[in-house]
N, C-alpha and C positions, 0 to 999 in steps of 0.2 A: 772730562773723565780722565783720571790719572792712570798711570802706567800699571799700578798694582791692581786697580779695580778692572782694568781690561784684561789683565792676565787671569784674574779670578773668574771673570765671565767665561773666558775661553776654556779653562779647566772644567767648569761646571757643564758647558755644552759638551765637552769631550766625554765626561762621565756619563752623561745621559745617553750619548750615542752608544757606549759600551753596554750600558744596562739594557737598552732596546735590542741591540744585536744579541746579546745573551738571551733574552727573552724570546725573540723570534727563533733563534737557533734551538733553544730548548723545547719550544712548542713544535717545530718542525721534526725534531727527533721523536718527540712523544707521538706525533701522528704517524710517522713512519713505522714505529714499534707496533701501534695499534692496527694499521693497515696489514702489516706483516702477520700479525697474530690472526687477524680476521680471515685472511687469505688462506692461511695454514688450516684453520678450523673448517672452513668450506670445502677445501680439497680433501681433507681427511673424511669428512662425512660422505662425499661423493664416491670416494674409493670404498667405503664401507657399504655402499648402497643406500645410504640415507639421504633425505632431502631436508633443507632447513625449514623450520616451522615458521612461516610468515603470516599465517592466518590467525584470526582471533581465537581465544580459547573457546571451545564449545561448551554448551550448558551440560549439566550433569543429566538432564532428561532428553531422551531421544525425541520425545514429543515436542518439546520446546524447540529443539533444533530444527525439526521438520516444519514447525509452525513459523519460525523465523524466515525460512526459505520461501514459504507460501506468502507471508505478509509482503515480502520484497516484490512479488509478482502482482498481488491483487490491490494493495493500497494505492499505488499510483493511478490504477484504472478507476477505482471508487472516488479517489480525490478529484480527479478531472470532471467526472460526471456530476459529483455533488457540487463543486464550485461552479458549475454552469447554470446551477438554479439560483438566479440572482434577483428574481421578481420579488419574492418575499420569503420569510423564514418558514412559513407553513410548507412550502414546497421541499425545502431541505429536510424539515422534520418528517414529512411523510416519506421521503427517500430513505432516510435513516432507518425508520421503523420497519419499512418493507425489506430492506437488505438484511437487517438482523433477523427478522422473522423468517426470511428465505433461508438463511444459513441454518437456523434452528430446525425448520422443517426438512431441510435436506440431510443433515446429519443425524436426526433422530431415528429414521429407519435404519441407517447404516449402524447406529448403536445397538438397536434391537437385533438386527441380523447377526452382529458380533457376539452379543450375549447368548444367542440361541445355540443350543448343543448340536453336536454332530448327529445325534440320533434323530432329532427332528428334520434335519436336512436329508437324511437318508429316507425318512418316511415320505417326504415330498417327492424324493426321486422314485419311490415305489409307485406313488399314485400317478406320476407322469408316465411310468411304463405302462400301467394298466390302461391308460387313456390313449396310447399310441395305437390308433386303429388305421389299418390300411384299407384305403378305398380304391376299388379297381377302376381302370380307365373306361369310362363309358361316355365318349364324346357323342354329342347330339348335333351332328352336322346338318341334319335334315330339318332342324327346327327353324321356322320362318317367323321372325319378329315383326308383328304388324302394328306395334304401338307407334304413336307419333313422337316427334322429338320432344314435344312438351311433356308427354306422359313418361317418357324415359327419364327426362331430366328430374321431374318430380319424384319419381321413385328412387332414383340414385341419390338424390340431395333432398330428402323429405324435410329437414330442418336446417336452419343455419348454424354453423359450428359456433361454440361459445368462444368468446374472446379470451384467449389465455391470460391476458392481463387482469381479467376479472377474477379468475381462479387464483392467480398469483397474489392478489391483494385481498382475498377473502378473509373476513374477520378483523381487517387491520383499519380500513377507512382512510381518512386524511385526503389531502390534495391529490387529484388525479394525475396531474403532470408530474408531481414527485413520484407517484406509483409507477407511471409509465417509464420514467427515466431508470428508476430502480430495477424494473424488469428487464430493460435493455443492458444495464450495467451487470445485473447478476448472471445473465446469459454469458458474459465474457468471463466470469470468474468461477462459475459453478464447477465445471470439470476440474479445474485445479484444486478446488477445496476437497472434492470427493477423492481424487487421486491422492492427495496428500494424507488424508485421513485412513484411506485404505492401506497406506504403507505400514501402519502401526497395528500391532496385534497384542501388545502388552496393555493390559487394562488400565494401568496408571498412566502410561503415555497417552492413551486415548482420552482419558479424563482431563489431563493437563491441556491437551491440544484443544479440546472442545471448550473448556472454560476459559482459557486464555485467549482463544480466537474471538469469542464473544466480547470479552472484556477489552481486548485491543481494539476491535472495531468501534466500540462505544468511545474509547479514549481518542482515537484518530478522529472520529466525527466531532468530538468536542474541540479537538485542535483546529480542524478545518473551519468550524464555525467561528472561533476566535479570530483566525486569520482573515476571515471575510468581514468581520465586524468592523475592523479599521478603527479600534479604540485608541490607538497611540496618538497622542497629541502632538502637534507640530511644535518644536522647540522655538521659543520667542525670547525677546530681551526687553529691557525697559525703553531703550531708545526707539525700538520699533513701535511698542505700544503707545508711546507719547506722540510719535509722528502720526500714527493711525488716528488718534484721538483729534489731533490738530486738523487733519484732513476732514474728518467727519464734522468737526465744528465749523469749518469754513464753508462746507457744502450746505450746512443748515442755515447759515446767515445769508447766503447768496440768494438774491431774488431772481426767479426765473420769469422772463417775459415772453408772452405769446403774441405772435402777430394776429390781428384780427382782419 
């Protein structure tokens, strides 16, 4: 390497260092300016009694906003119970049908009550007042019960109570394990669904809440089923496939001897 070439290389390195230093310096200045501007904006907002908006933009419909919060509560519960049914798909299909049917049966009376006018509610109130009968205190302390324990038990419990799971799944059918799991799962989420729906008094909000709740439950069940299916194939390559074929061929040619 001659003297001129060496000098040229040194000059190039020096120029590169200058460019890098300027770039870093300019970037640091820009960051300082942005940081200062941000701090100023935040301090101004707090002085004026405002808070920075860091939450996602809500939907235009209050019904959808309420539904979104509800789904955050109930979807994880339903997902856990649904994915525990791994024996066969009939159990999961039964679970799905019973959950959706239960939601419809639960919200339908609420919709009817909401649509009823105030005059009807006042009429029911008047009927209740008419039926309000005061009964005087007439204790029968002298009465002696001569029935046997068996007779008292038979009169107090004349028939066995109906299994609530039977009434829960009435008219649906399907796998009983899926029905039983759906019954237990729905008991965990029922009150949350009712409470969320009763927050809404606007007809449009109620309709959107109801329709989108049913639609989203169905979509989430589809999603859970796909996740359980395990349809994603394991990645492979040609070398692995050739090696696998060779091993299979060697195993087929090898004779297996048994001791007699």
